[in-house]
N, C-alpha and C positions, 0 to 999 in steps of 0.2 A: 513513411517508416521513419522510426526513430534513430537518429544517427548515434546517440550515446549507447555505449555498451554497459549493460548491467554490471554493477559492482556489489559486492557483499554490502548490505546495509550496516550503518554505523549507528547506534543509539543516539537519539538527541539529547542534549544536556538534560540530566535529571532522570534519565530512563536508563534501565539495566538492559545488557545485551539478551537476557532471557526473553524480554518482550519482543524481540525481533525473530526469534525461532518460531517456525511454522508449527502449528498443532499436529499431533499425530494423526494419521490416517484412521478413519472410523469406519466400522462396518457399514453394509449396504442398509439403506432405509434409515440411518441416523442423520442427525443435522449436518448441514455443510461445515467444513473447518472454516473457522475464523481466523483472519490475519488482521494483526493490530494496524491500526491506521499509521502508527509510527513506523511500521516497517515498510510501507507505501511510501509516505512522505519524506522519511529520512531527514527531518528537520527543516524541510522546505515548506512553503506556503501552497504549492501546488505541484502536481506531477502529471506528465503525459502517460497515458496508457495505451498501447496499440492492441486492437482487437479484431481480428479478421480483416485486416488491411486498413482499418479505419483508426485515427487517433482521437482519443478522449482526453479530457482534463478533469483530474480530480483536485478540487480546490478546498482548502481549510478557510471558513469565514472568520471574521474578527470575533464572532460568538462562539467559535469553536465547533460549529456543524460542518458537514461535508456537503459539497455540491459536485455532482458529475455531470459534465457537458460534453456535447459532441462537436 
């Protein structure tokens, strides 16, 4: 379990707060809502994501790509 409590994300330097707001809910059958990576990473190089009792790590590479590991 992740010990840190979730805090409202703050935009990284050079990004607006609007980029951190979640997209509106869409109707059934439409594409899944997209969450900007800046909203997840909050200016960090990696973040832990807890899912169904397991912790995953989302990492930003030097080339700007994302890697999700268990």
